[in-house]
N, C-alpha and C positions, 0 to 999 in steps of 0.2 A: 496398317494395323498398329504399329508402334505409336504413331501420332494419336490414334483413337484412344489407346490405353493411357497416354499422358494426359489427354483432356479429361478422361474419366477420373483419373487419380486426382487431378487438380480440383475437380468438382467435389469429390469426396472430402478433400482437405478443407475446402471452404466451409462445408457443412460442419465438419468436426470442430474447426476453430471458432466458428460463430457460436456453437453450443457451449464450448468451454469458457467463452467470454462472458456468458451470462447476461447478454444485453436483453433489455425488456422494452416493450412499448408501453408508454404511460397509459394508465387506465383512463378511458373517456367517461364522461358523465352525460346523462340525458336529463331532459326536463320536460315537464308536461304542463299544460295550462291549468291554472287554479284560481280560485277566488282571491281577491286582494287580501293580504294579511296585515295585521297591525305591525308597528315597528318592532315591538318586543317579540312577536311571533316570528318575524323575519330574521331577527338577530338569532333567535333560538334555532331556527331552521338552518341558518348559515353555519352556526357553530356545530350543529349535528352533522351537516354535510361535510365540513372540514374534518371532523373527527372520523367520519366514515371513510373519507378519502385517505386519511393518514393510516387508518387501520388496514385498509385495502392495500396500500403501498407496502406496509410492513409485512403483511401476509404474503404478497407476491414475492417479496425478497426472500422470505423464509422458505418458500416452496420452490424458488428458482434453483436451477442447477448450480451447485457450488463450483467455482472455477478450480481446475486441476492443472497439473503440468501437462503440456502438449505431448501427445504420443509421437515420438520421433523415431520409432523403430524401423519404419519403412518409408522415409521421406525421399521423394525425388527432388533433389535440389534445383534442377533445371526448371521443373514445373513450378516449384515454389517461387523461384525468382521471377518467373513469368507472371505468376499470380500477384506477387508484391507490386510489380510494375503496373498491373491492371488496377489494383486497389489504390495505389498512390495517386492515380489520376482523378480519383473521386474525392480525395481528402481536401477539405478547406481549412484554412488556418485563421486565427484571430488577426495575425499580421502577415500579409502576403510575403512569402519568401523567407519566413522565419518561424521555427517551431519553438515555443516557449514552454519550458517545463517548470512546474512549481514544486518546490521541495523545502524541507527544513534541514539545513546543512549542519546538523549537530549529532549525527547518528552514524558514526564510523562503524563498520566500513561501507555502509550504504551510501552516505553522503556527508562530507565533512570538508573543512577548510585546511589548506596547506599553504605554505610560502614557497613559491617556486622562483628562485633567483630574485627574491625580494618582492615578488608579485603574489597577491592573494588569489588563490584559485579554489574552486569547489570541485572536488573529485569524489570518487567512490563508484561502486558497481551500478548503482541506480543511475548515476550521471553517465557512465559508459553506455548503459542501455539507451538512455535518452539520446545520446549522440548517434548511436547506431540507427535509431528510428529516424532522426533528422537526415542522416546520410542516405538512407533508403528513399527518403522523400526528395533528396537533392536540394535541401534548403539550409539556411543558417541555423545555428542552434544557440539558444540562450537559456541559462538557468536562473530562475527567480527564487531567491532565498526569502521565505516568509515563515510565519509561525505555523507549526504543524496543524493546529486546529482551524486555520484559515484556508488551507489549501483547497478543500472541496468546495467551499463557498466561492472562491475565486475561479475555480474551474467552471462551475455552473453560471457564474457571472460573465464568463467569456474573456477574462483577462489573461488566462493561461490556456494552453492547449491540452496539456497532460498533467496529472498529478502522480509523481513517482517519489515515494518516500517510505518504502517498506510497508505499504498498506496491506493489511490482511483483509480479505473479502468477507467482512461480517454482514449479517442481514441488514443492519442499520446503514452501513455504507452502500450496500447494493440497492437500498431503497432510494438513496440520494443521488447516486451516480452509477455508471456502468463500469464493471470491473473486467479486466482482461484475464486471459489464462494466467496461471502462476508462472513466474519466471525464476523463482527461488523458493526453496522450502527450508524452514528452520524451526526452532523451538523458542520457548520462553523460560527464563531463569529468575531465581531470587538470589540477589547478591547480599553479602554481609561483610563486615570487617573480619579479617583473619583472626584478630585478637579475641573475637567472640565465638570462635568455632566450637568451644566447649559448652556454650550456652544453649545452642539451638540444634535441633535434629531435623526440623521440617517446617512446613507451613503452619501446623497446629500450634507452634510455639509463639505465634504472633497474634495474640489476642488483645484484650483490654490492657492499656498501659504501655503498649508497644506502638511504634510508628513506622510506616512504610512509605516509600517515595515512588512516584511514577510520573511519566510525561503527560501533560495536560492533553486531553482528547485522544489519547492513544489506547491501543489494545491493552497495554500494561495497566493503565488506569482502571479499565474495566475489570481486569483480572484481580487487581488489588481489592476492589470492592466485593468481588465474588469469593475470592479465596481466603481473604483475611478481613472479614466485615467488621470485626470488633476493634481492629487496630486503627489508630489515627492515620488518615491518608494525607500525605503532603504532595500536592500536584504542582509541578513546575514546568515552565515552557520548554526547557532544554534538558537533554540527558546529562551533559557535563555539570549542570547545576545540581542535578540529583546526586551524581557521584560526589560532588563537593560536600553536599549535606551529609552523605553517608560517611565520608572520610573524616569530617569534623564532628562526628558523634551527635548530629542534630536529628538524624533518623536512625532507626535500627536495621533497616533492610531496604533494598530497592528492587523493583520489578524491571528487568532489562531483557531485551531480546538476546537469545543465547549467543549468537555470533558476535554481537556488540559486547556482551559481558565477557566473553572469552578474550576479546581484544584488550579490555581494561585489565583483566587478570594478568595478561602477559607483561604489562608495563607498570602495574601498580602492585607492589609487593604486599601491601597491607590489605588487599581485597581478595575475596574468593567467592565462588559460586556455591551456595548452600545446597540447592536442589533444583530440579526441573519443575516447571509449573504446568499442570495439566491444561491443555488448550486444544480445542477441536480443529480450528482453522489455521493450521501451521503452514504459512506460505505467504508470498507477496504478489500483488497484482498491480497493474497500472490502472489508474483511475481516469475515466473518460467522461465527458459531459453526458448527462442522461439523454438517451435517444440518438446520440451521434454514432450510428451504426457503421458509417463509412470509416471513421477513425478507429473504432473498436476492431473491425475486421482487419484493417491494415496493421494495427499494433499486434494483434494475435498472430498474424502471418510473420511479422518480424521477430516476435518472441520465439515462434517455432523455428525460425532459421537460426537464431543465435544459440538456442539450446541444442539444435541438431548438429551444427557445425563446430560446437565446442567453445564458441566465443564467450558465452555466458559464464562458463566455468573459469575462463581466463580473466574475465572482468572481476569475478569474485576473488580469485587468487591475487591479482594485482592490487586490488583495493585493500585486501588484508595486509599485504606487504607495506603499502603506503601508510596505512593507519598505524602500524607498529612503528615505522620510522618516525612518523609525525609525533606520536606520543612519547617516543624515546628521546 
């Protein structure tokens, strides 16, 4: 009887984790015989078809279940470990024997560079999560540092196996890739120079004549366009570049993830957080190539494990400590 209930619980967990991952099957298209069309008609038809497919993809993403944190209130760790082993056997990698994680290592404490005995290393709680996933697969782990706005393209091109870079599961991203359960939840903030504290009270103060910074291709860039549409937007590839622009008075404010902003405030006496920025999808997911349900299910199971056993909380705590030391 105990074995029966363990099997039943494992089956229920599979269904739960697949749902929170939000994986989708790409929409198929059908064709019917028709009379030959002119080249202009064909081009018009192809354009209309492409537009329809794009709209359908976006609509599917918008109606798909938004990933949430896994429910770990009643997790049977033995059953979960057995499930992880079973799912691992189904995972295929771009390079056999190696899991390659794509990230943009300029986003402490998620991922960032440190010097460890003179050796450059990429660390952070995203990296620790990637290592945990590789360990459960029993393979080598490699971190590939690339520009933030290139990660999803490389993922779907098959040059990396996972994208882990503080990705929030937005409808646009869910249309392009599959997103796992959330492994971390946080907020968004607007940073200013402390010397300007008397000038501003909130987002409404950043209209025409003001400038705000955000990372190219990020959630923060979208928030800047949405929340302060009249302000001049300065988009840069890295968060440190945005902070440098803010500190040197080249921009008036910067949209930064709250946990990242808090790290800068601890080490930069001239900066402060002005306010929280309203945002519906507060949390981070692992990006998986579209349609790779085997990898998605496996990643969801590992996320459930590290959240349930407390490892994820340790990853975050250790990364925060490291980022403070590195900045200091």
